[in-house]
SENU-254086 format. One record per residue (C-alpha): residue number from 0; residue in one letter; x, y, z. Coordinates in steps of 0.02 Angstrom, whole numbers, padded with zeros to 5 digits. Each point is the difference from the previous one (the first is absolute). Example, Ala and Ser with C-alpha at 12.3 -4.5 7.8 and 13.67 -1.06 7.14 Angstrom:
<sites>
> num residu X Y Z
> 0 a 00615 -00225 00390
> 1 s 00069 00172 -00033
</sites>
This chain:
<sites>
> num residu X Y Z
> 0 m 00473 00195 00102
> 1 i -00106 00100 00121
> 2 y -00174 -00038 00060
> 3 l -00105 00149 00059
> 4 d -00133 -00034 00130
> 5 k -00168 00091 00012
> 6 l 00074 00133 00114
> 7 g 00142 00038 -00119
> 8 g 00132 -00091 00103
> 9 q 00135 -00089 -00099
> 10 q 00035 -00183 00030
> 11 s 00121 -00114 -00087
> 12 y -00083 -00131 -00110
> 13 q 00098 -00161 -00028
> 14 t 00169 00074 00044
> 15 n 00095 -00146 -00075
> 16 g -00052 00064 -00172
> 17 l -00098 -00083 -00137
> 18 r 00078 -00064 -00160
> 19 f -00091 -00011 -00166
> 20 n 00054 -00074 -00165
> 21 d -00056 00153 -00098
> 22 y -00112 00153 00004
> 23 w -00156 -00101 -00045
> 24 h 00020 -00113 00152
> 25 f 00020 00156 00109
> 26 r -00155 00078 -00082
> 27 n -00107 -00154 00031
> 28 w 00056 -00010 00183
> 29 y -00032 00187 00027
> 30 l -00174 -00006 -00078
> 31 k -00047 -00153 00103
> 32 e 00063 00079 00163
> 33 t -00083 00169 -00028
> 34 g -00162 -00063 -00076
> 35 n 00041 00071 -00172
> 36 g 00056 00164 00076
> 37 k -00138 00024 00132
> 38 m 00130 00006 00138
> 39 a 00138 00076 -00106
> 40 d 00032 00137 00128
> 41 n 00051 -00133 00127
> 42 l 00153 -00065 -00095
> 43 a 00144 00108 -00058
> 44 g 00187 00003 -00027
> 45 f 00027 -00131 -00136
> 46 t 00180 -00013 -00060
> 47 y 00112 -00120 -00093
> 48 t 00185 -00012 -00037
> 49 g 00038 00035 -00182
> 50 d 00130 -00091 -00105
> 51 d 00127 00136 00039
> 52 g -00028 -00021 00189
> 53 t -00098 00160 00028
> 54 l -00161 00002 00101
> 55 k -00148 00044 -00110
> 56 t -00178 00046 00048
> 57 i -00153 -00090 -00069
> 58 n -00162 00095 -00020
> 59 p -00158 -00092 00055
> 60 p -00083 -00094 -00145
> 61 k -00162 00058 -00079
> 62 p -00155 -00103 00045
> 63 k -00057 -00146 -00107
> 64 r -00143 00041 -00117
> 65 d -00132 -00106 -00085
> 66 r 00056 -00035 -00179
> 67 e -00171 00032 -00076
> 68 t -00071 00144 00102
> 69 g 00160 00083 00060
> 70 e -00069 00014 00177
> 71 i 00111 -00033 00151
> 72 i -00022 -00178 00064
> 73 d -00065 -00014 00180
> 74 m 00114 -00107 00110
> 75 e 00003 -00033 00188
> 76 p 00165 00059 00076
> 77 r 00105 -00132 00087
> 78 l 00093 00133 00099
> 79 k -00078 00039 00169
> 80 t 00030 00147 00115
> 81 p 00051 -00040 00180
> 82 t -00177 00039 00057
> 83 q -00076 -00116 -00130
> 84 r 00119 -00140 00054
> 85 k -00050 00022 00183
> 86 m -00184 -00005 -00046
> 87 a 00023 -00158 -00105
> 88 t 00095 -00085 00142
> 89 a -00136 00046 00125
> 90 q -00135 -00067 -00117
> 91 s 00090 -00165 -00028
> 92 q 00029 -00021 00188
> 93 e -00184 00035 00032
> 94 a -00049 -00129 -00132
> 95 r 00113 -00129 00083
> 96 r -00077 00036 00170
> 97 e -00176 -00020 -00071
> 98 k 00051 -00162 -00086
> 99 s 00071 -00074 00161
> 100 k -00162 00030 00099
</sites>
């Protein structure tokens, strides 16, 4: 699986691989990570090994929709870009410094 940063650079994301029981578990994980597809451009290269041993590609899942209205559900992405992670770390360190004063 490949993670693309804001500048288009490719970075490996969890190189040890992720294992899912079935497609629906993969779909739920993907939608949670990407915020229901908001950050879909940042994850790519999904594959699995078929029963015959060949490597098969998985297309990204479609976003979850509201059952009644059919509108795409708004979710906060769990996946963070390297810049977002640095900013979050700096904010938490600042909060700790303020707390210790």
